[in-house]
N, C-alpha and C positions, 0 to 999 in steps of 0.2 A: 593742649586744648583737647587734643586726641585722647589724654588719658581720661580727664573728665568725663566725656561723651561715651567712651568705653564702660566707666564705671556705672552712667547711669544705664547704659545698656544691659551688663550683668545685672543691675539691681531689677530693671523692668523684665528681664528674663526669669530672674528668681520668683518675682511676684507671680508673672503668668503660670510658672511652674506649679507653684503653691495653691493657684486659682485652679489649675486642672487637677490636681489633686484631690482638691476638697470637692471638687464637683463630681470627679469618679467615685470617690467612697460614700457620697451623700446619694449619688445614683445605685451603687450598690445596695445601700441599705434601703432605697426606696423599692427596688426589685425585690429584697427579702420581704418587704411587709407586703408587696402585692403577691408573691408566691404563698405566703403564711395566708393569706386570704382566699388561696386557690382562685385566684381570677388571673384570666388571660390578658393581654395587654388591651386588645379591643372593649371588654369589659369594665376595666376600671378608667378608659378613655370615656365610655359611653357615662359612666358615672360620673366623671368629673366634666362632662360636656367638652370634651377635647377631640382632637385628632389623635389616633394611635401614633403617630409621629411625633406627638408630644410626650406621651410617655416613653419611646423608644429612646428619644433624645435626652431625656432625664436621666434613663437607665444608663446609658452609655457614658454619661459625664458630660454630655454637650452643653447642657443648659442646667440652671438649678430647678428645682421645682417652684413653682409659683408660690407665694406665702398663704394665698388663699386653698391651695390643696392640701397642703401643712395644715391648716386650720379645720379643714373639713376633716382630716384625718383624725386630729385630736377630738375634735367633737364626736363624729361618730364612732370613731374604733377606740378612743383613748390611747392613741400612740404618744409615747412620750418624744416629745421634739428635740428634746436634748439628744435622744438616743439617734433619732432620725437625722439631725443635722451634724452632731460631733461624733457619735458613737459611745456616749457616756450614758450610763445607768441601762436599765432593763428595757425592752421594746414598748411594752404597755404599761402605762400607769396604774397604782393599785387607787381604790375609790378616794381614799383620802387625798391623794396628792391629785388625782384627777378633778375633785370638786374644788379644792382650794386654787388651783391652776386656770379654773375656767374663769375666773375674774381677770385675770392678767390678761386671757386671749380675747375678753370682749368686754372692753371697758366702755364707761358711759360715753355718749354721744354730744351730751348737751353740755356746753360751756358758756360760761359767761363772757369770758375773754378767750375767744377761740384760739388765739395765736400763743398766749403765754400759758393756757392751760395746756394746749397741745404739746408746747416743748417741755412742760413740766412732766408731761404723759411719758412723752418719748425717752425723756432724761431717765425717767424711772425703769422703764423697760431695758433701756441699755445697761442696767445694773444686773439684768439676768444672764448669764454668760451665754446661753446657747441664741438668745435674741442678738446681743453684743456681736458673736461671730457670724450670725447669718448679714447682719447689716453692714458689719466691716467687710465681708465677702463680696457682697453686692456693690458697695462702694467701689472697692478695688475693681471688681469688672468692670463698672460703669466710667471709673476714670481711665482706663484703659481704652474701653470702647469710643467715650467720648472725650479723647486726650485734646481734641482740637477746641470744642466746646470748653472745657474746663481752664484751657491756657486762655481763651478769650475773657471767661468771666473774670479771672484773675487780673489780666490785663486791665479790664474795666473797672475793677475795683480800685487797682493802682493810679489810673487816670483820675478816678474821681477824688480822690485823697489829696494828687497833686492840685487839682483844680481847686479844692475847698481851701488849700493851703495859700495857693496863689489870690483867693477872694479874700483872706483873711488878710494877707499883707497888704493887700490892696485897699481895704477898708481902714488898716493901721495909719496908711500914709495919708488919706484922705482927712483923718482927725487930725 
C-alpha cells in the first residue's frame, strides 16, 4: 500500500513541478511583453485595472495571467498567444494571422441551444494547441487546488450510478 501512495505523491510532485515551470515561463514572457512596451508594472496594472501585485505575481510565476488579460493583449497589441503561453512563434502576429485569429478570440455569443453549441465551440477551441495547453494547465492547477472538491464530485457521481443500478434492479424485480 505504501508503494502505491508513494507513486501517487511522486506523480503529484511531478505535475506540480511542471505547473510551476509553466507559470514561470509564461511570467517571463509576460514581463518581456511589458518591457517591450516600455511600461512599468503599475502602468500595466492601471491599464488592466488590477493591482500592481497581480502583475508582480504573474511575472514571478506565482499565478497565470487571467485569460481576459491575454485577450486584451491580443486585441490591442496583436500579441501572439502561442508565443505568450508556449513560447512558440513570433511575439506579435502579422496582419493576416491577426485578422484570422480574431474570429477565434471573439466567437458569436448567440446560441439556439446554448449548452450543445457551447460544448461544440469549446471542443473546437481545444483543437488549437495554445488553448489546449492553457486549459490543461488551468485544469491541472484547479485539480490540485480543489482536490477535496474533485474527489467529492467523483464520489457523488459514483453514488448516483450505484443508486440508478439499484433502482433499475428493483424495477425488474417488481415486474
